[in-house]
Phi, psi and omega in degrees: 000132183271159180291335180295329177296319178296321178293323177296316180297318178296319180295319178296319179299315179295315181297317180294320180293320178294313179297321178298317179294319179297316181292323179295318179290337177274359179084019181246068184295325181295318179289328176295319178296316180295326176295316178297318179296318179296320177296319178296315180295321178299313180294322178297320177296330177284327188268333185305318178298326179289324177293320177298316177298321179299312180295323177294320178295318178295320178297316179293326181295317181264002178050054178271000000 
């Protein structure tokens, strides 16, 4: 896993939190929730291949 992925995740987290606060103060709680959900899904799509590789490595390590 590269360090750039960690910076991308941090940037998405900061952006989502700022947008969420702005939308909540504007009275648009539903859109703030959808923004948070979109940020979570984006990060999950980036991380899922690494989690899959981790489980494959553990499987190969213990030869299951």
